[in-house]
N, C-alpha and C positions, 0 to 999 in steps of 0.2 A: 214775616209771616206765614205761618203754617197755620193750615183751618183746610175747610171745608168748602169752595169756592165751585160756580156753577156760570157756565154757558148755555145760554136759551134761548131759543124761538116761538116765542107767540105769532097766534094768525088768526086774518077773523074769517068769514064764513064764505067769502068773497078769494080767500086763499092771497094777499097784504100781508107781507111778512114782516117782522122786529124782533130784529139780532140784542140781545141784555147778558149782561152780566152779572152774578150778585155775589153774596155771602151766604143769603137767608133765601134758598128759591120758593119757599112754602108759601113767605111772607110778601115778595115781589108779585108772585105769581096773582095772588091772593087780590094784591093792589091794582094788578093790571085786571082783573077777574073785576071787581068793585070800580073803576075809571081813576083811581085814585092819582097815578103819572099822570101829569101834564105833558103833551105833545102829540107825538107822532100816535105811538099807541094808541092814546086815546082819543086823538080824533078820527081813527080807523075803527077805534075797538076790536082791537087784535088780543084778544081776549083767551084762549083756544092755547095752554101747552102744549107744542107737539116734537120738541125734541129737547134733550136738556144733555150737557155732559158736564161728569164733576172732575176738579182740581184738587190735589193737594194745594200747591204753589198759584199764589194771587197773581207773579208776573206771567207765570204759565197761561193763565183766563183771561187774563186780558189782552194777552196774546192772539190766543186762539177767537177770543170777542173782533178782534180787528180783522183778522184775517178773514173769519164768516165775512165778517160787514165787507168786504174789499170781493168778494164773488160775484158772475152773473148769478142772475138768480135760478138760472138751468141748475147751476152746481149747489146752489141750495134746496130748490127740490129733491137732488139726488140723494141729498143728506139726511135731509128729511124720512125721503119715502127708503133710504136701504134700513130704516129702526121702526118706524111709524109710513107702513105703507099705504092704511086707509086712515092716517090724518085726526088718528081718536084725541081728544082734548086727553093727557097724562097727568092732568091733572080733577079725573071728574069726580073719581073716589073719592078724593083728599076728604070728606066728612066737613066741609064747612058751608054754614049758614049766609049764604052772601044778602047784603041790600039790593036791591038796584045803583047801578050806574047812578047819578046823580044826572038829571036833567039840566042841558042846556040852551040857554035862550038865543034868539037869533041874532 
């Protein structure tokens, strides 16, 4: 399968990181921002896109995601800061109007 595949890292305000893989980065980041993805990233409110890498081959992207997930936190931080030293939300100006994430009952 050829196309455009993305490995990405989203973070929350306190620096918790989530590494993921997708074939549609815009849709996936929007899902993170709206809290539509159940699990770790929603629980920790990982909504800021801080790093992304495009791949032409799906298997290469999957391998890269697994590689990064296996790294120590310090290596992930170095990767992010090598390209995004101020931890800006790389999707901040993508032009969405987002609804607030749903409130979860205790």
